[in-house]
C-alpha positions as CSV (number, residue, x, y, z in Angstrom):
1,X,68.7,101.6,80.0
2,X,68.5,105.1,78.4
3,X,71.5,106.8,76.8
4,X,71.5,109.5,79.4
5,X,71.5,107.0,82.3
6,X,74.3,105.1,80.7
7,X,76.4,108.3,80.2
8,X,75.8,109.3,83.8
9,X,77.0,105.9,85.0
10,X,80.1,106.2,82.9
11,X,80.8,109.6,84.3
12,X,80.3,108.3,87.8
13,X,82.7,105.4,87.1
14,X,85.3,107.8,85.7
15,X,84.9,110.0,88.8
16,X,85.4,107.0,91.1
17,X,88.5,105.9,89.1
18,X,90.0,109.4,89.3
19,X,89.3,109.9,93.0
20,X,90.8,106.5,93.7
21,X,94.3,107.9,93.0
22,X,93.8,110.7,95.5
23,X,92.5,108.2,98.2
24,X,95.4,105.8,97.5
25,X,97.9,108.6,97.9
26,X,96.3,109.7,101.2
27,X,96.2,106.2,102.6
28,X,99.8,105.5,101.5
29,X,100.9,108.6,103.5
30,X,99.6,106.8,106.7
31,X,100.2,103.1,106.0
32,X,102.8,101.0,104.3
33,X,102.0,99.5,100.9
34,X,101.2,96.0,102.1
35,X,98.7,97.2,104.7
36,X,97.1,99.5,102.1
37,X,96.6,96.5,99.8
38,X,95.2,94.5,102.5
39,X,92.7,97.3,103.5
40,X,91.7,97.6,99.8
41,X,91.0,93.9,99.5
42,X,89.1,93.9,102.8
43,X,86.9,96.7,101.5
44,X,86.4,95.1,98.2
45,X,85.5,91.8,99.8
46,X,82.9,93.5,102.1
47,X,81.3,95.2,99.1
48,X,81.0,91.9,97.2
49,X,79.8,89.9,100.2
50,X,76.1,90.8,99.9
51,X,76.1,89.7,96.3
52,X,77.7,86.4,97.3
53,X,75.2,85.8,100.1
54,X,72.2,86.4,97.9
55,X,73.4,84.2,95.1
56,X,71.5,81.0,94.9
57,X,73.1,78.4,92.8
58,X,72.7,74.7,92.2
59,X,75.3,72.4,93.7
60,X,78.6,72.4,91.9
61,X,79.1,70.0,89.2
62,X,81.9,67.4,88.8
63,X,84.3,69.9,87.1
64,X,84.1,72.2,90.1
65,X,87.3,71.0,91.9
66,X,89.5,71.0,88.8
67,X,88.3,74.4,87.9
68,X,89.0,75.6,91.4
69,X,92.5,74.1,91.3
70,X,93.3,75.9,88.0
71,X,92.1,79.3,89.4
72,X,94.1,78.7,92.7
73,X,97.2,78.0,90.6
74,X,96.8,80.9,88.1
75,X,95.9,83.7,90.5
76,X,99.1,83.9,92.5
77,X,101.3,83.7,89.4
78,X,101.3,87.4,88.5
79,X,102.1,88.4,92.0
80,X,105.4,86.4,91.8
81,X,106.7,88.8,89.2
82,X,106.0,91.8,91.5
83,X,107.5,90.4,94.7
84,X,110.9,91.8,93.8
85,X,109.5,95.3,94.2
86,X,108.5,94.5,97.8
87,X,111.9,93.4,98.8
88,X,113.9,96.1,97.0
89,X,115.4,98.8,99.2
90,X,113.7,102.2,99.0
91,X,116.8,103.8,97.4
92,X,116.4,101.5,94.4
93,X,112.7,102.1,94.0
94,X,111.6,104.9,91.7
95,X,109.0,107.3,92.9
96,X,105.8,107.2,90.8
97,X,104.7,110.7,91.6
């Protein structure tokens, strides 16, 4: 990959990152936070789906189930710390903008 192409891709990634805040603010003015997160995950899943379907792998080895169990246990853990923000009344939540 040439240096120019790499720089253009970085610029494109930065533009997407910056425009994401504008899109998020627009969506949050129409939806509640939980629906917005669900919509974001749905869009992300649909974007990744073609890569998943085209991936051709060998059958999983013997360590597959133990690895899957570790991932299933570790992924929900950080969300437990942020669950208090969901249940807090709006008067106690600080506006981020």
